[in-house]
PLY file of the C-alpha trace (Angstrom):
ply
format ascii 1.0
element vertex 116
property float x
property float y
property float z
element edge 115
property int vertex1
property int vertex2
end_header
224.36 -39.94 62.79
224.98 -36.29 62.28
224.44 -33.16 64.39
223.24 -29.96 62.72
225.85 -27.24 63.31
223.33 -24.44 63.63
221.13 -26.25 66.16
221.76 -27.55 69.57
223.66 -30.86 70.10
220.30 -32.47 71.07
219.30 -32.54 67.34
220.45 -35.68 65.53
219.39 -37.35 62.34
220.11 -40.84 61.08
219.49 -42.18 57.50
220.19 -45.85 56.79
219.28 -45.75 53.06
217.05 -43.12 51.37
213.54 -44.25 52.11
214.52 -47.36 54.05
214.94 -45.86 57.51
215.18 -42.30 58.78
215.29 -41.09 62.36
215.39 -37.56 63.93
215.81 -36.65 67.56
215.36 -33.07 68.81
215.15 -32.59 72.57
212.21 -34.76 73.59
210.75 -35.07 70.06
211.52 -38.27 68.14
210.52 -39.17 64.60
211.04 -42.48 62.84
210.15 -43.35 59.21
210.74 -46.71 57.61
210.10 -48.60 54.40
209.30 -45.56 52.28
207.00 -44.17 55.00
204.95 -47.34 55.29
205.77 -46.99 59.03
205.90 -43.64 60.73
206.21 -42.78 64.42
206.45 -39.45 66.20
206.67 -38.97 69.91
206.98 -36.03 72.29
206.65 -35.49 76.01
202.80 -35.45 76.02
202.13 -38.30 73.57
202.85 -40.14 70.37
201.43 -40.91 66.91
202.03 -44.04 64.82
200.91 -44.64 61.18
201.24 -47.89 59.42
200.54 -48.40 55.70
200.14 -44.70 55.04
197.49 -44.23 57.73
195.44 -47.40 57.23
196.30 -48.09 60.91
196.66 -45.11 63.19
197.40 -44.94 66.94
197.54 -41.65 68.83
198.35 -41.31 72.52
197.81 -38.09 74.39
198.48 -38.36 78.13
196.45 -41.41 79.26
194.06 -41.31 76.27
194.67 -43.64 73.29
192.87 -43.57 69.94
193.24 -46.36 67.40
191.80 -46.43 63.85
191.86 -49.12 61.22
190.63 -47.47 58.09
187.87 -47.53 57.06
185.78 -49.58 59.62
187.28 -49.91 63.08
187.81 -47.34 65.80
188.82 -48.02 69.40
189.38 -45.23 71.93
190.32 -45.59 75.56
190.80 -43.14 78.44
190.86 -43.51 82.20
187.10 -42.97 82.62
185.77 -43.81 79.16
186.11 -46.13 76.21
184.59 -46.56 72.78
184.57 -49.29 70.13
183.06 -48.68 66.72
182.62 -50.86 63.62
181.32 -49.15 60.47
180.33 -45.98 62.35
176.99 -46.91 63.99
176.54 -50.41 62.67
178.10 -51.41 66.00
179.08 -48.61 68.39
179.66 -49.19 72.09
180.59 -46.46 74.52
181.28 -46.57 78.22
181.66 -43.44 80.37
181.78 -43.33 84.16
180.25 -46.88 84.32
177.36 -46.08 81.92
177.22 -48.01 78.64
175.46 -46.83 75.48
175.75 -47.02 71.76
174.14 -48.38 68.62
173.58 -51.88 67.20
172.46 -51.85 63.58
171.92 -48.09 63.82
169.39 -48.57 66.72
170.46 -46.70 69.82
170.61 -48.20 73.29
171.69 -46.95 76.77
171.16 -43.71 78.62
173.95 -41.43 77.41
173.36 -41.76 73.71
173.41 -38.09 72.76
177.20 -37.80 72.22
0 1
1 2
2 3
3 4
4 5
5 6
6 7
7 8
8 9
9 10
10 11
11 12
12 13
13 14
14 15
15 16
16 17
17 18
18 19
19 20
20 21
21 22
22 23
23 24
24 25
25 26
26 27
27 28
28 29
29 30
30 31
31 32
32 33
33 34
34 35
35 36
36 37
37 38
38 39
39 40
40 41
41 42
42 43
43 44
44 45
45 46
46 47
47 48
48 49
49 50
50 51
51 52
52 53
53 54
54 55
55 56
56 57
57 58
58 59
59 60
60 61
61 62
62 63
63 64
64 65
65 66
66 67
67 68
68 69
69 70
70 71
71 72
72 73
73 74
74 75
75 76
76 77
77 78
78 79
79 80
80 81
81 82
82 83
83 84
84 85
85 86
86 87
87 88
88 89
89 90
90 91
91 92
92 93
93 94
94 95
95 96
96 97
97 98
98 99
99 100
100 101
101 102
102 103
103 104
104 105
105 106
106 107
107 108
108 109
109 110
110 111
111 112
112 113
113 114
114 115
């Protein structure tokens, strides 16, 4: 662990072995990288972002909203008043917002709020 002499004491870096594990802390921002960046995580006061296998799996949190992607087919979003699950874009797409459910099954739309 080392502190950068030109920056505040709240800035720290840690390297276990080049490419194996790296960590940086600066105020409320934290970054972790492991296994030659197969795993990356960044967090700050308002949210966080995680990538696994160079982005094949992604998770982003912003406040109470969470977005998850498994490239190339799955997407799952959740927020306090809404949620969404999608497989292969509109092959299967289900959305819920304020108690109303809509989406697509085999590209055929259903539900009331299907214009989003």
